[in-house]
C-alpha positions in Angstrom: 39.3 19.0 35.7 40.7 16.0 33.8 40.8 13.8 36.9 37.3 14.7 37.7 35.8 12.4 35.1 34.4 9.4 36.9 32.4 7.7 34.1 34.3 4.6 32.9 36.2 4.1 36.2 35.7 1.2 38.5 35.7 1.6 42.3 36.7 -1.7 43.9 34.7 -2.2 47.1 32.4 -4.9 48.4 28.8 -3.8 48.2 25.4 -5.1 47.2 25.5 -3.3 43.9 29.0 -4.7 43.1 27.6 -8.2 43.6 24.6 -7.7 41.3 24.6 -9.3 37.9 25.7 -6.8 35.2 22.5 -7.4 33.3 20.5 -6.3 36.3 22.6 -3.1 36.6 22.2 -2.4 32.9 18.5 -2.9 33.1 18.2 -0.7 36.2 20.3 2.1 34.6 18.0 2.0 31.6 14.9 2.1 33.7 16.3 5.1 35.7 17.3 7.0 32.5 13.8 6.4 30.9 12.1 7.4 34.2 13.9 10.8 34.2 12.5 11.6 30.8 9.0 10.6 32.0 9.4 12.9 35.1 7.4 16.2 34.7 6.4 16.9 38.3 8.2 17.7 41.6 7.0 14.4 43.1 8.5 12.5 40.2 11.9 14.0 41.1 11.4 13.2 44.8 10.9 9.5 43.9 13.9 9.6 41.6 16.0 11.3 44.4 15.1 8.6 46.9 15.9 5.9 44.4 19.3 7.4 43.5 20.2 8.1 47.1 19.5 4.5 48.0 21.6 3.3 45.1 24.5 5.5 46.1 24.2 4.3 49.7 24.3 0.7 48.7 27.2 1.1 46.3 29.5 2.2 49.1 31.2 4.6 46.7 32.1 7.9 48.5 29.6 10.6 47.6 32.4 13.3 47.0 34.1 10.9 44.6 30.9 10.4 42.7 29.9 14.1 42.6 33.3 15.0 41.4 32.4 13.8 38.0 29.8 16.6 37.7 32.6 19.1 37.2 33.0 17.8 33.6 29.5 18.8 32.6 29.3 22.3 34.2 29.6 24.0 30.9 26.9 21.9 29.3 24.7 22.3 32.4 25.0 26.1 32.3 24.0 26.2 28.5 21.0 23.9 29.0 19.8 25.9 32.1 20.3 29.2 30.3 18.3 28.2 27.2 15.4 26.9 29.3 15.5 29.8 31.6 15.5 32.6 29.1 13.8 31.1 26.0 10.7 29.5 27.6 7.4 31.4 27.1 5.0 31.9 29.9 4.2 34.2 32.8 6.9 36.8 33.1 8.7 37.3 36.4 11.2 40.0 35.3 13.3 40.9 32.3 16.8 42.2 31.7 17.2 43.9 28.4 16.0 41.3 25.8 16.1 38.4 28.3 12.8 37.4 29.9 12.6 35.1 32.9 9.2 33.3 33.3 7.8 31.0 35.9 7.7 28.2 33.3 11.3 28.9 32.4 12.4 28.6 36.0 10.6 25.3 36.3 12.0 23.9 33.1 15.5 25.1 34.0 15.4 23.5 37.4 14.0 20.2 36.0 16.7 20.1 33.3 19.5 20.8 35.7 18.3 18.0 38.0 17.8 15.6 35.1 21.3 16.1 33.7 22.9 15.7 37.1 20.9 12.5 37.8 21.8 11.1 34.4 25.5 11.5 35.0 25.4 10.2 38.6 23.1 7.3 37.7 25.3 6.3 34.8 28.4 6.6 36.9 27.0 4.2 39.5 26.9 1.5 36.9 30.5 1.9 35.7 31.8 2.4 39.2 30.3 -0.9 40.4 30.9 -3.0 37.2 34.3 -4.1 35.8 34.8 -3.8 32.0 34.8 -7.6 31.7 31.5 -7.9 33.5 30.1 -5.0 31.4 31.0 -6.8 28.2 29.4 -10.1 29.3 26.3 -8.3 30.5 25.9 -6.4 27.2 26.5 -9.5 25.2 23.9 -11.5 27.2 21.4 -8.7 27.2 21.6 -8.1 23.5 21.9 -11.8 22.6 18.5 -11.9 20.8 19.9 -9.6 18.1 22.2 -12.4 16.9 19.2 -13.9 15.2 19.2 -10.9 12.8 23.0 -11.2 12.2 23.9 -8.3 14.5 27.5 -8.7 15.8 26.5 -8.5 19.4 29.8 -9.6 20.9 31.9 -7.2 18.8 29.6 -4.3 19.8 29.8 -5.2 23.4 33.6 -5.4 23.2 33.9 -2.0 21.5 31.8 -0.4 24.2 33.7 -2.1 26.9 37.1 -1.1 25.4 35.9 2.5 25.0 34.9 2.7 28.7 38.1 1.0 29.8 40.2 3.6 27.8 38.5 6.6 29.5 40.5 6.4 32.8 43.7 5.5 30.8 43.3 8.5 28.5 42.5 10.7 31.5 45.7 9.6 33.2 47.7 10.1 30.0 46.3 13.6 29.5 47.3 14.5 33.1 50.8 13.3 32.4 51.1 15.2 29.2 49.7 18.4 30.8 52.3 18.2 33.6 55.1 17.6 31.1 53.9 20.6 29.0 53.6 22.8 32.0 57.1 21.9 33.1 58.2 23.2 29.7 56.5 26.5 30.2 53.0 25.8 28.7 50.1 27.8 30.2 46.6 26.2 30.0 44.9 28.6 32.4 45.5 32.3 31.5 44.0 34.1 28.5 40.6 34.2 26.8 38.6 31.4 25.3 40.5 31.5 22.0 43.9 31.6 23.7 42.9 28.6 25.9 41.8 26.7 22.8 45.2 27.4 21.1 47.1 26.3 24.2 45.4 22.9 23.9 47.1 22.1 20.6 50.4 21.0 22.2 48.2 18.7 24.5 45.9 17.2 21.8 48.6 16.2 19.3 50.6 13.9 21.7 47.3 12.6 23.2 46.0 11.5 19.8 49.4 9.9 19.0 49.3 8.0 22.3 45.7 6.9 21.8 46.4 5.5 18.3 49.5 3.8 19.6 47.6 2.1 22.3 44.8 1.1 19.9 47.4 -0.4 17.5 49.1 -2.3 20.4 45.7 -3.7 21.6 44.8 -4.8 18.0 48.2 -6.6 17.6 47.9 -8.3 21.0 44.4 -9.5 20.2 45.6 -10.8 16.8 48.6 -12.5 18.3 46.3 -14.4 20.7 44.1 -15.5 17.7 41.1 -13.6 18.9 38.1 -14.2 16.5 35.1 -12.9 18.4 32.7 -14.5 20.8 31.4 -17.4 18.7 32.1 -20.7 20.5 34.1 -19.0 23.3 33.6 -20.2 26.9 33.8 -18.0 30.0 35.6 -18.6 33.2 32.7 -17.0 35.2 29.4 -17.4 33.4 26.7 -15.1 34.4 23.9 -16.5 36.6 21.1 -14.7 38.3 20.9 -14.9 42.1 18.0 -14.1 44.4 19.3 -10.6 45.0 19.0 -10.0 41.3 15.3 -11.0 41.3 14.8 -8.7 44.3 16.4 -5.9 42.4 14.1 -6.4 39.4 11.2 -6.2 41.7 12.5 -2.9 43.1 12.9 -1.5 39.6 9.3 -2.5 38.8 8.0 -0.7 41.9 10.1 2.4 41.1 9.0 2.6 37.5 5.4 2.1 38.6 5.8 4.9 41.2 7.2 7.2 38.5 4.4 6.5 36.1 1.9 6.9 38.9 3.2 10.4 39.7 3.0 11.4 36.1 -0.6 10.1 35.7 -2.2 10.9 39.1 -0.5 14.1 40.2 
């Protein structure tokens, strides 16, 4: 389960999405997320499915690797689907004891499940095709206008980039600690929910210690190199838009127009 987390990881291949400017990918991800919350009809999700399938195809990231990240949200998915399925009023289909299943509930549950899955996969595409350094530069450039109101844009972008970079590191560290604890007789699988929660204590304590140690080492390394933020700093690879980025923005505009059109016209 720990190794199934894909958000925050980078998949190094040569693809169209990998070569896009990080600002373009950030904007496209935002458009996709907003469009999912605008979707309220089956045709809206058909358009979103086509767009997401095309993005996955162009990323050249294996689909099984990308879908593997959905295992981490199974519990959240089940809770969201159950609440929408049993607590939505409407035309009743059948009931079991005090639980009522309605047509509107089935529709809402299905849409919620697809929306959550697409949110995770769509966000994963951005991190899988963008290095942490590119993501930091893209965030800083995209939010540059906030500097006029004294918002520390560079620091915010750096924090988000470091957080994403530490996800695969902590996943690997958790896996090592779990194997070490299992070699000493720890059992993380058997027992009920409370017993499983108790068995996680020997895992969480060394994991937190390791995380704080890594954070301290990183802070000392940045201080030793006289790091003082982004003011006046130059970049070895400054961001520049290419024709493919302009084409991508045009695709985003057409996609968003199609999503709004399905909401208004259908």
